[in-house]
ZADREN-819326 format. One record per residue: residue number from 1; chain; y, z, x of N, C-alpha, C in turn. Coordinates in steps of 0.02 Angstrom, whole numbers, plus 32768, in hexadecimal, padded with zeros to 4 digits. Each point is the difference from the previous one (the first is absolute). Layout:
N
> nr/kette/n_v/n_w/n_u/ca_v/ca_w/ca_u/c_v/c_w/c_u
> NUM/A/Y/Z/X/Y/Z/X/Y/Z/X
...
//
This chain:
269
> nr/kette/n_v/n_w/n_u/ca_v/ca_w/ca_u/c_v/c_w/c_u
> 1/A/3516/094D/EAA1/7FFE/7FF1/7FB8/7FD2/7FD6/7FCC
> 2/A/7FD3/7FFB/7FEF/7FE1/7FD2/7FCC/8013/7FEF/7FAA
> 3/A/8003/7FD2/800D/803C/7FF1/7FC1/7FC3/7FDE/7FBA
> 4/A/801B/803B/7FD2/7FD5/7FE2/7FCA/7FEC/7FB9/7FEC
> 5/A/7FBD/8001/7FE1/7FE0/7FA3/800A/8039/7FE5/7FB1
> 6/A/8002/7FBB/8012/8019/7FE3/7FC1/7FF0/8024/7FD2
> 7/A/7FFB/7FE5/7FBA/7FD7/8010/7FB5/803B/7FDC/7FD2
> 8/A/7FCE/7FFA/7FC9/8035/7FE5/7FCB/803D/8027/7FEB
> 9/A/8019/7FED/7FEB/8026/8032/7FBE/8003/8046/7FD9
> 10/A/8000/8029/800C/7FF6/802E/7FC8/8016/800C/7FC5
> 11/A/803E/7FCE/7FD9/8013/7FFB/7FD2/7FD7/7FE7/7FC3
> 12/A/7FCC/7FE8/801D/7FE4/7FE4/7FC5/7FB0/8052/7FE6
> 13/A/7FD9/7FFC/7FE1/7FE8/8022/7FEB/7FDE/7FFB/8037
> 14/A/7FE4/8053/802C/7FCC/7FF4/8023/7FA9/7FEC/7FEC
> 15/A/7FF4/800B/7FB7/7FB6/7FEC/7FF3/7FF2/7FDD/7FD6
> 16/A/7FCF/7FD2/8006/7FF1/7FC3/7FBE/7FCD/8015/7FDD
> 17/A/7FDC/7FF7/7FD4/7FC1/7FFC/7FCC/7FCA/7FDA/8038
> 18/A/7FC9/801E/7FEA/7FC9/7FC7/8033/7FFF/7FF3/8035
> 19/A/8015/8035/8036/801D/7FE5/8047/7FB2/802B/8025
> 20/A/7FED/8038/7FD1/7FD7/803A/803B/7FC2/7FD8/801C
> 21/A/7FE3/7FB8/7FE4/7FBE/7FE4/8016/801D/7FD2/8043
> 22/A/8047/7FE6/7FFB/8009/7FD6/8048/8010/8005/8041
> 23/A/7FE5/7FF3/8022/7FFC/8009/8051/801D/7FC5/8015
> 24/A/802B/8013/8039/8026/7F9A/800F/8006/802B/805E
> 25/A/7FD6/7FD7/8028/7FF9/7FF1/8049/8033/7FDB/8020
> 26/A/8021/8019/8032/8037/7FD9/8011/7FCC/7FED/804F
> 27/A/8001/8034/8029/7FE2/8001/804A/7FC1/800B/8005
> 28/A/7FFF/7FCD/8026/7FB5/8007/8011/7FD3/7FD3/7FEE
> 29/A/7FDF/7FFC/7FBA/7FEB/7FD2/7FDE/801A/8006/7FA0
> 30/A/802A/7FC6/8014/8037/8013/7FCE/7FDB/7FDD/7FB8
> 31/A/7FF4/8039/7FD5/7FEF/7FDE/7FAE/8012/8012/7FCE
> 32/A/7FF0/8018/7FB4/801A/8014/7FD0/7FB6/800C/7FD1
> 33/A/8000/804D/7FEE/7FB4/7FFD/7FDA/8015/8040/7FD1
> 34/A/7FDF/7FE1/7FBF/8005/803F/7FDF/7FC0/803A/7FEF
> 35/A/7FE4/8032/8002/7FE1/801F/7FF7/7FDE/7FF8/8035
> 36/A/7FFF/7FE8/8043/7FCF/7FE4/8025/7FF1/7FD7/800E
> 37/A/8017/7FBC/7FCA/7FE2/7FB3/7FFF/803F/7FEA/8017
> 38/A/7FF9/7FB8/8020/8046/7FEB/800B/7FF7/7FC4/7FB6
> 39/A/804C/7FF4/801D/8004/7FE3/7FD0/800C/7FB2/7FFE
> 40/A/8006/7FD6/7FC7/7FD9/7FD7/8000/8047/7FCE/7FEA
> 41/A/8011/7FDD/804C/803A/7FEA/7FE7/8011/7FA9/7FD9
> 42/A/802E/7FFF/7FD3/7FF8/7FC0/7FE2/8029/7FBB/8022
> 43/A/802A/800D/8024/800C/7FD3/803B/8011/8034/801C
> 44/A/8016/7FD2/8047/8011/8015/8045/8054/800F/7FF6
> 45/A/8015/7FDA/7FE9/8039/8019/7FFD/801C/8041/7FE4
> 46/A/7FE3/802A/7FCF/8012/8035/7FF5/800B/8030/8032
> 47/A/7FB4/800F/802D/7FDE/8016/8030/8038/7FFC/803D
> 48/A/8013/7FC9/801B/8044/7FE9/8012/8061/802E/7FF8
> 49/A/8000/7FF2/7FB6/8038/8017/7FEC/7FF1/8060/8005
> 50/A/7FC5/8008/7FFA/7FFB/8049/800B/800D/8011/8040
> 51/A/7FF4/7FF0/8037/8004/8013/803D/803B/7FF5/800E
> 52/A/802A/7FCF/7FFE/8042/7FF1/7FFE/802B/8050/7FE4
> 53/A/7FF6/7FF8/7FC9/8026/8040/7FCF/7FF7/804A/8025
> 54/A/7FBE/7FF7/8019/7FEB/804B/8029/802D/8002/8038
> 55/A/7FFE/7FC7/8032/800D/7FFC/8042/805C/800C/7FF5
> 56/A/800E/7FF6/7FCA/805E/8006/7FDB/800F/8032/7FD3
> 57/A/7FE9/8058/800D/7FF5/801E/7FC8/8038/7FFE/7FED
> 58/A/805E/7FF9/801C/802A/8009/7FD1/8012/7FBB/7FDB
> 59/A/7FC8/7FCE/7FF2/8005/7FBE/7FE5/801D/7FD8/801B
> 60/A/7FF6/7FC7/7FDC/8017/7FAA/8024/801A/7FE3/7FDF
> 61/A/8034/7FDF/7FE2/802F/7FC6/7FE6/7FC4/7FC9/7FF7
> 62/A/7FFA/7FD2/7FB4/7FD5/7FD3/7FF1/800F/7FC7/8043
> 63/A/801A/7FE7/7FFE/8026/7FC2/802D/7FED/8012/8051
> 64/A/8005/8037/8008/7FD9/801B/8060/7FBD/8009/7FF5
> 65/A/7FF5/8017/7FD2/7FA9/8007/7FE0/7FE5/7FCB/7FFD
> 66/A/8010/7FD1/7FF6/7FF1/7FAB/7FE9/7FF7/7FE3/804F
> 67/A/802A/7FFB/8028/7FFD/7FE6/803B/7FCA/800F/802D
> 68/A/800D/8058/7FF6/7FD5/8010/803D/7FBA/8008/7FED
> 69/A/7FFE/8014/7FCA/7FA0/7FE3/7FEA/7FFB/7FD1/7FFA
> 70/A/8032/7FB6/7FEB/7FC5/7FCF/7FF2/8029/7FB7/8019
> 71/A/8040/8028/802B/803B/7FB8/8020/8004/7FCC/7FC1
> 72/A/801A/8027/7FB9/801E/7FEE/7FC3/804F/801B/8002
> 73/A/8025/7FB0/7FD8/803C/801B/7FF5/7FEA/801A/7FB7
> 74/A/8033/802D/7FDE/8004/7FF0/7FA7/7FF9/7FB5/7FDA
> 75/A/7FCA/7FEA/800F/7FFA/7FD4/7FD2/7FE5/800E/7FB4
> 76/A/7FF5/7FD6/7FD0/7FEE/8007/7FCF/7F92/800C/8019
> 77/A/7FF7/7FD3/8016/7FB7/8012/8015/7FFC/8050/8038
> 78/A/8026/8001/8020/7FFC/803E/8026/8007/804C/7FDF
> 79/A/8035/7FF3/7FC7/800B/803A/7FE2/7FBA/800D/7FD0
> 80/A/7FDB/7FB0/7FDE/7FD6/801E/7FCE/7FB8/8026/803A
> 81/A/8009/7FDE/8046/7FBE/801D/801E/8015/803E/7FFD
> 82/A/8037/8027/800A/8010/8048/800B/7FEE/802B/7FB1
> 83/A/8029/7FD4/7FEA/7FE0/8039/7FAD/7FB8/8001/7FED
> 84/A/7FD1/7FD3/801F/7FCA/8002/8007/7FE9/802B/801A
> 85/A/8000/7FF2/803E/7FE9/802E/8034/800D/805B/7FED
> 86/A/8056/8000/7FE3/8001/8037/7FFC/7FEF/803F/7FCB
> 87/A/7FE6/7FC8/7FBE/7FE0/800F/7FC0/7FBF/8016/8007
> 88/A/7FD9/7FDE/805A/7FBB/8009/7FEB/7FFD/8039/8049
> 89/A/8036/800C/8016/8000/8037/8025/8007/8041/7FD9
> 90/A/803C/8000/7FC6/7FFC/802B/7FDD/7FC3/8014/7FDF
> 91/A/7FE5/7FD5/7FEF/7FA9/7FF4/7FDE/7FE4/803B/802F
> 92/A/7FEA/7FEE/8036/7FE7/8018/8036/8003/8054/8004
> 93/A/8044/8001/7FFE/800B/8047/800D/7FFD/803C/7FCA
> 94/A/8014/7FE6/7FC0/7FFD/8023/7FD0/8033/7FE7/7FC8
> 95/A/802F/7FD7/7FFF/8033/7FEF/7FBD/8030/7FF2/8012
> 96/A/8034/7FFA/7FEC/8041/7FD3/800F/801B/8034/8044
> 97/A/7FFA/8034/7FD4/8040/8042/8041/7FEC/8011/8034
> 98/A/7FD8/7FE2/801D/7FDA/8002/8037/8026/7FD1/803E
> 99/A/802D/7FDD/7FEC/801D/7FEC/8039/8040/7FD7/7FC0
> 100/A/8038/802D/8033/8056/7FFE/7FD8/8017/7FDF/8014
> 101/A/8033/7FE7/7FC7/8049/7FDC/8019/803D/8006/7FEF
> 102/A/802C/8016/8034/8027/8024/7FF3/8048/7FCC/802A
> 103/A/801E/7FCE/7FCB/8046/7FDF/802A/7FDA/7FD1/8023
> 104/A/7FD3/7FE0/7FD9/7FCC/7FDE/8039/7FE1/8014/802D
> 105/A/7FF3/8039/802D/7FDD/800C/8019/7FB9/8028/7FF8
> 106/A/7FC4/7FE9/8013/7FBE/800C/7FE7/7FE6/802E/8024
> 107/A/7FED/8030/7FF8/7FF8/8027/8024/7FA3/8035/7FE2
> 108/A/7FD1/801A/8036/7FC6/8014/7FD3/8025/803E/7FE1
> 109/A/7FEA/8023/7FC8/8001/802D/7FFA/7FF3/803D/8030
> 110/A/8032/8034/7FF8/7FE7/8049/802A/7FD1/8013/7FF1
> 111/A/7FE6/8004/7FBE/7FA9/801C/8004/7FC8/7FC8/8025
> 112/A/802C/7FDC/7FF0/7FAE/7FB9/801C/8007/8012/804F
> 113/A/804C/7FF6/8027/8009/800B/8040/7FCE/8054/801C
> 114/A/8000/8025/7FCC/7FEA/8031/800C/7FB5/8009/7FFA
> 115/A/7FEE/7FCB/7FF1/7FAA/7FE5/8000/7FF6/7FED/803F
> 116/A/801E/7FF9/8033/7FE7/7FCF/8020/7FF4/8050/804D
> 117/A/7FF0/7FCD/803E/8005/8039/803F/8015/801B/8015
> 118/A/803F/7FC3/7FF4/8054/7FFD/8032/8025/8033/7FC6
> 119/A/7FF7/8005/7FC1/8022/8026/7FD7/7FE7/8055/7FFD
> 120/A/7FC3/7FF3/801A/7FE9/804F/7FED/801F/8028/805B
> 121/A/7FE9/7FC8/8021/801A/8023/803D/806C/800A/8008
> 122/A/801B/7FC8/7FD4/803B/802B/7FFA/8007/8038/7FD5
> 123/A/7FE9/7FEE/7FC9/7FED/8068/7FE7/7FF2/801E/802F
> 124/A/7FDA/801A/8025/7FFE/801F/8036/803D/8010/8031
> 125/A/8011/7FD5/8003/8031/8011/8040/8062/800C/7FED
> 126/A/7FEB/8024/7FCE/804E/8010/7FD8/800E/8048/800E
> 127/A/7FC0/802D/8018/8006/8048/7FFB/801B/8001/8050
> 128/A/7FD7/8051/8025/7FFD/8023/8040/7FCD/7FC5/801C
> 129/A/8019/7FE4/8036/7FC5/7FE6/804C/7FDD/8022/801F
> 130/A/7FCF/8039/7FD7/7FCC/8017/8016/7FC7/7FC7/8032
> 131/A/7FE2/8037/8009/7FCE/7FD4/8027/7FD5/7FDD/7FD8
> 132/A/7FEA/803B/7FBE/7FCF/7FEC/7FD3/8022/7FB9/7FDB
> 133/A/8035/7FF2/7FF0/802A/7FE4/7FEA/7FFF/7FAF/8022
> 134/A/8013/800C/8044/7FF0/7FB3/8038/7FB7/7FE8/7FE5
> 135/A/7FCB/803F/8010/7FCB/7FDD/800C/7FDD/7FEC/7FC2
> 136/A/8000/8017/7FAD/801C/7FEC/7FD4/801C/7FA6/7FF2
> 137/A/8046/7FFE/8022/8019/7FBF/7FE8/7FD3/7FC3/802D
> 138/A/7FF3/8028/803F/7FD2/7FB6/8016/7FC8/7FFF/7FF4
> 139/A/7FD7/8031/7FDE/7FC9/7FD8/7FD6/8000/7FE1/7FD2
> 140/A/803B/7FF6/7FEB/8008/7FEA/7FA1/8010/7FCD/8021
> 141/A/800D/7FD5/8019/801C/7FD4/801B/7FF3/7FD6/8028
> 142/A/7FBB/7FF7/802E/7FE4/7FDA/802A/7FF5/7FBB/8010
> 143/A/8008/7FF9/803B/8004/7FA3/8029/803C/7FDE/7FD3
> 144/A/7FF1/7FCF/8021/8062/7FCE/7FF3/7FFE/7FE8/7FB7
> 145/A/803E/7FFD/8009/8010/7FF5/7FB4/7FFE/7FC1/7FEC
> 146/A/7FD4/7FDE/7FCB/7FF7/7FC4/7FE9/8005/7FD6/8034
> 147/A/7FC2/8008/801E/7FDE/7FDA/802F/7FF4/7FB5/7FF6
> 148/A/7FFA/800B/7FD4/7FF3/7FA9/7FF7/8023/7FD3/7FF1
> 149/A/803E/8015/7FFA/804C/7FE2/8000/800D/7FE8/803C
> 150/A/801E/7FD9/8018/8040/7FF2/804D/802C/7FCE/7FE0
> 151/A/8018/8006/7FC6/8059/7FE3/7FF8/8020/804D/7FF5
> 152/A/8040/7FE7/8010/8045/800F/802D/8021/8044/7FC5
> 153/A/7FF6/7FDF/7FC6/800F/804F/7FBC/7FD5/8041/801D
> 154/A/7FB8/7FED/8000/7FD3/804E/8016/8024/8029/8041
> 155/A/8022/7FD4/802E/8000/8024/8034/8039/8056/8011
> 156/A/8034/7FE7/7FE1/801F/8039/7FF6/7FE6/8043/7FDB
> 157/A/7FCC/7FFA/7FE2/7FD9/8058/7FEB/7FC7/7FFF/801D
> 158/A/7FDA/7FCA/8024/7FCE/8002/8013/8021/801D/8054
> 159/A/8043/7FE6/801E/8021/8027/8036/8010/8055/8001
> 160/A/801D/7FF8/7FAA/8013/8044/8004/7FC5/803A/7FF3
> 161/A/7FDA/7FE7/7FE3/7FB1/8038/7FFE/7FD0/8006/803D
> 162/A/8007/7FE4/8032/7FF4/7FEE/8039/8026/8026/803A
> 163/A/803F/800D/7FEB/801D/8038/8036/7FF7/803E/7FC8
> 164/A/8004/8004/7FBA/7FF3/8047/7FEA/7FBC/8015/801C
> 165/A/7FE1/7FE7/8009/7FAB/800D/7FFD/800F/8016/8047
> 166/A/8013/7FE3/8034/8009/801C/8044/801F/803B/8004
> 167/A/803E/7FFD/7FEC/8037/8036/7FF2/7FDC/805C/7FEE
> 168/A/7FBF/7FF5/7FC3/7FE5/8031/7FDF/7FC0/800D/803E
> 169/A/7FE9/7FD4/800B/7FD5/801A/804E/8025/8013/8037
> 170/A/8034/7FFF/800F/8025/800A/803D/8018/8059/7FFC
> 171/A/801B/8003/7FA8/8008/8043/7FF1/7FC1/8030/7FF9
> 172/A/7FD9/7FE5/7FD3/7FAB/8012/800B/7FFA/801B/803A
> 173/A/7FF7/7FD7/8046/7FE7/8016/8056/8041/801F/8007
> 174/A/802A/801B/7FDC/8034/801E/8018/8002/804D/7FF9
> 175/A/7FD9/8022/7FAD/7FFA/8030/7FD1/7FC7/8010/8033
> 176/A/7FD0/7FD2/7FED/7FB4/8013/802A/801B/8023/8056
> 177/A/802C/7FEB/8021/8006/8007/8037/8015/8036/8003
> 178/A/802A/8036/7FD6/802D/802E/8006/7FC2/8044/7FE2
> 179/A/7FD9/7FDC/7FE8/7FC8/803C/7FEE/7FB8/7FFC/802A
> 180/A/8018/7FCA/8047/7FC9/8011/8030/7FCB/7FD3/7FE9
> 181/A/7FFB/7FD9/7FD0/7FC4/7FCE/7FE6/8005/7FC9/801D
> 182/A/7FE2/800F/803E/8015/7FB4/803A/7FD6/7FD2/7FE0
> 183/A/7FD5/7FFC/8003/7FB5/7FDB/7FDD/802E/7FCD/7FCB
> 184/A/8013/8016/7FC7/8023/7FF1/7FD9/804B/7FC7/7FF2
> 185/A/801C/8035/8041/8049/7FE7/8013/7FE9/7FB6/8037
> 186/A/7FD8/7FFC/8017/7FEE/7FD7/802C/7FE8/7FC7/7FCE
> 187/A/7FDA/801E/7FEB/7FE2/7FB6/7FB1/8042/7FD7/7FF9
> 188/A/8026/8035/7FD3/8042/7FDB/7FEB/801E/7FD1/8031
> 189/A/800E/801C/8037/8023/7FDB/8026/7FE6/7FBF/8020
> 190/A/7FC1/8005/8002/7FE2/7FC2/8011/7FEC/7FC5/7FBA
> 191/A/8012/8019/7FC9/7FFD/7FE8/7FAE/803E/7FD1/801D
> 192/A/8041/8022/7FFE/803F/7FE5/801B/800E/7FCE/8028
> 193/A/7FD8/8004/803C/7FFB/7FEE/8040/7FDE/7FA9/7FEC
> 194/A/7FCE/8002/7FD8/7FE0/7FD9/7FF9/8013/7FD3/7FC6
> 195/A/8020/801C/7FD4/8035/7FD5/7FCF/802E/7FC9/801B
> 196/A/8025/8030/8039/803D/7FE2/8009/8004/800B/8061
> 197/A/7FD8/7FD4/8013/7FF3/800F/8062/8044/8004/801A
> 198/A/8032/7FFB/7FD3/8042/8001/8035/802C/801F/7FC6
> 199/A/7FCA/803E/800A/802C/8049/7FE1/8011/800D/8045
> 200/A/803F/803E/7FC9/8035/801A/803D/7FDF/8010/802E
> 201/A/8023/800F/803F/7FF5/8018/8044/7FFB/8041/8001
> 202/A/801C/8026/7FDF/8002/8052/7FF5/7FB1/7FFD/7FEA
> 203/A/7FEB/7FF5/7FD1/7FCD/7FEA/7FC2/7FB4/7FE9/8046
> 204/A/7FF8/7FF0/802B/8005/7FD3/8023/7FEA/803B/803D
> 205/A/802F/801B/800D/7FFF/8044/803B/7FDA/8033/7FEC
> 206/A/8016/8012/7FB7/7FE6/8029/7FEE/7FA3/7FFA/7FF8
> 207/A/7FEA/7FC9/7FF0/7FAE/7FE5/7FF7/7FEE/7FF6/803C
> 208/A/8034/7FF2/8031/7FCF/800B/803A/7FE8/8047/800F
> 209/A/8037/801A/8001/7FE9/805E/7FF8/7FC6/8013/7FE9
> 210/A/8008/7FED/7FC9/7FC8/801D/7FE6/7FBA/7FE8/7FF5
> 211/A/7FF3/7FB7/8022/7FDD/7FD3/7FFA/7FE9/8038/8038
> 212/A/801B/8004/803F/7FEC/8023/804A/7FE9/8051/7FF0
> 213/A/801C/801C/7FCA/7FE8/8036/7FF7/7FC2/7FF9/7FF5
> 214/A/8001/7FF2/7FB1/7FC2/7FF7/7FE2/7FC1/7FBA/8024
> 215/A/8012/7FDA/800B/7FD2/7FE2/802D/7FEA/7FE8/8043
> 216/A/803C/8016/8013/7FEE/8004/8049/8030/7FC9/802D
> 217/A/800C/8029/803A/8048/7FB2/8023/7FDA/7FB1/7FFE
> 218/A/7FB7/7FF8/801B/8007/7FB6/7FE5/7FFD/7FE8/7FC4
> 219/A/8005/800D/7FBE/7FEC/7FFC/7FB5/8048/7FE0/8006
> 220/A/803D/802A/802D/8049/800F/7FEA/8016/7FC5/8024
> 221/A/7FF7/7FF9/803E/800C/7FC6/8033/7FD5/7FB7/7FD7
> 222/A/7FCD/7FEF/7FE0/7FF7/7FC8/7FE2/8030/8007/7FC9
> 223/A/800D/8013/7FCD/8036/8004/7FD2/803B/7FCE/8029
> 224/A/801A/8034/803A/804B/7FEA/800C/7FDF/7FB0/803E
> 225/A/7FEC/7FF6/8011/7FE6/7FB9/8015/7FF6/7FD2/7FCB
> 226/A/7FE0/7FFB/7FCD/800F/7FD9/7FC2/8033/800F/7FE4
> 227/A/8036/8030/800E/8039/7FFC/7FCE/8030/7FDD/802C
> 228/A/8002/8005/8053/8016/7FCD/802B/7FFC/7FC5/7FF1
> 229/A/7FCA/7FE1/7FE5/7FDC/7FC7/8014/8013/7FCD/7FC3
> 230/A/8016/8043/7FB7/8009/7FD1/7FD8/8056/8005/7FFA
> 231/A/8039/8021/801E/804E/7FFC/8005/8000/7FB8/803C
> 232/A/7FCF/7FF8/802E/8016/7FCB/8022/7FEE/7FC9/7FC9
> 233/A/7FC7/7FE7/7FD7/7FE5/7FC7/7FE9/8036/800C/7FBE
> 234/A/801C/8028/7FED/8010/7FF9/7FCF/805F/8001/7FF1
> 235/A/8015/8034/8040/8049/800E/8007/801D/7FDE/8033
> 236/A/7FCE/7FFB/8031/801D/7FDF/8045/8019/8042/802E
> 237/A/7FF6/802F/7FEF/8023/8033/8017/7FD5/8032/7FF1
> 238/A/8010/803D/803C/7FCE/803B/8013/8010/8045/7FE7
> 239/A/7FDB/8027/8002/801A/804C/7FDF/803B/8032/801D
> 240/A/8019/8018/7FED/803A/8023/8025/7FE8/803A/8046
> 241/A/8037/7FF7/8011/7FEF/8033/8044/7FDE/803B/7FF6
> 242/A/8000/802C/7FCF/7FEA/8044/7FF2/7FBE/7FF3/7FF2
> 243/A/7FF4/7FBE/7FC6/7FBB/7FFB/7FF4/7FC9/7FF5/8038
> 244/A/8025/7FCD/803F/7FE1/7FEC/8034/7FE6/804E/802D
> 245/A/8035/8036/8003/7FE5/8045/8015/7FED/8025/7FF2
> 246/A/7FF8/7FE9/7F9A/7FD7/803B/8002/7FB0/7FE3/7FEF
> 247/A/7FF1/7FC7/8008/7FCD/7FD7/7FF4/7FE0/8016/8059
> 248/A/8031/800D/8035/7FE3/8001/8042/7FEF/8069/7FF3
> 249/A/8026/8020/7FF4/7FD7/8034/7FF9/7FB5/8011/7FC9
> 250/A/8002/7FEF/7FEA/7FCC/7FE8/7FE7/7FC4/7FEB/800A
> 251/A/8015/7FD0/8025/7FC5/7FE8/8049/7FF2/803C/801F
> 252/A/801F/801A/801C/7FF3/8030/8029/7FDA/804D/7FE3
> 253/A/8009/8003/7FAF/7FD2/802D/7FDE/802C/8037/7FF9
> 254/A/804D/7FFA/8008/802B/8029/7FC8/800F/8012/7FC0
> 255/A/8001/8015/7FD6/800C/801C/7FC9/8035/8013/7FED
> 256/A/802B/7FDF/7FDD/8031/7FFF/7FFC/8018/801B/7FBB
> 257/A/7FCC/800D/7FD7/8011/8023/7FCB/8018/804D/7FE4
> 258/A/8037/7FFC/7FDB/802E/8050/7FF4/7FCA/803C/7FF3
> 259/A/7FC2/7FD8/7FB9/7FEC/8039/7FFB/7FBF/8018/804C
> 260/A/7FF7/7FCC/8017/7FD2/8014/803B/801A/8039/8031
> 261/A/803D/8001/7FF7/8020/803D/8024/800B/8056/7FE7
> 262/A/7FDD/7FF9/7FC0/8007/8036/7FDC/7FA8/800F/8004
> 263/A/8026/805B/8010/7FA5/8022/8004/7FF4/8000/7FA7
> 264/A/7FB0/7FF3/7FFD/7FFF/8011/7FC0/7FA4/803B/8001
> 265/A/8016/8005/7FCC/7FB9/8044/8012/7FCD/7FEE/7FF5
> 266/A/7FD3/801C/803A/7FBA/7FF1/7FFC/7FDE/8002/7FCF
> 267/A/7FB6/7FDE/7FF3/7FE2/8003/7FC0/7FF1/804E/7FFF
> 268/A/7FFF/8017/7FC7/7FEE/804B/7FF4/8025/8029/8016
> 269/A/803B/7FF4/801F/8030/8030/8001/8026/801C/7FB4
//
């Protein structure tokens, strides 16, 4: 079961004026633009504050924010720096309401979060998880989350999104498989495996079968060998006996795909 992405509180008004031309990209090549033009940041601290608040959609208390972002305690100088960065960020986004403060917790207004790629993705994933929805969600937020940052506070949200995107690819692969859309199913399986070489072995087994059916035993065997090398180097272990046995059957040209056992109508029937 896929869990809904974390999103800001719905208690605030859903809309704010003046945001129609605002675009926030956090995945792949992060940036902020208005009407297609990159915004000019008055100070780096304002941009840093934006990325921090985006990575904490439920908000963060000022003391934790100061410590995470700048390694500061709540000294007069640090509080002054924060107030200036907050003022500048609000000016870039469009006004005082764009960053909220409730009982000492600061957060992007939900309408601002919704103008980001991850925010739009979250909105897509609130309903039925059809193949079309999974595909649209994957296309909405592509690439690693805030790749320009290597600080500890960004990792939880980065890991959450990576896991979400992997699950979307796997769900989409299964849906394509159920429709016997083998090329599409294989594409999504490969995407999930490339993003995480330690993908669960049940998925690796299905990938071996799909590769064997779609690209032949040689391609499947090559993937299996790379997988074994990776396991030995990174984990110091090997694949499960079931996976080893499947790889042997694949090498011998056996196609263990369920759909291969189904009699499909001939073209023109």
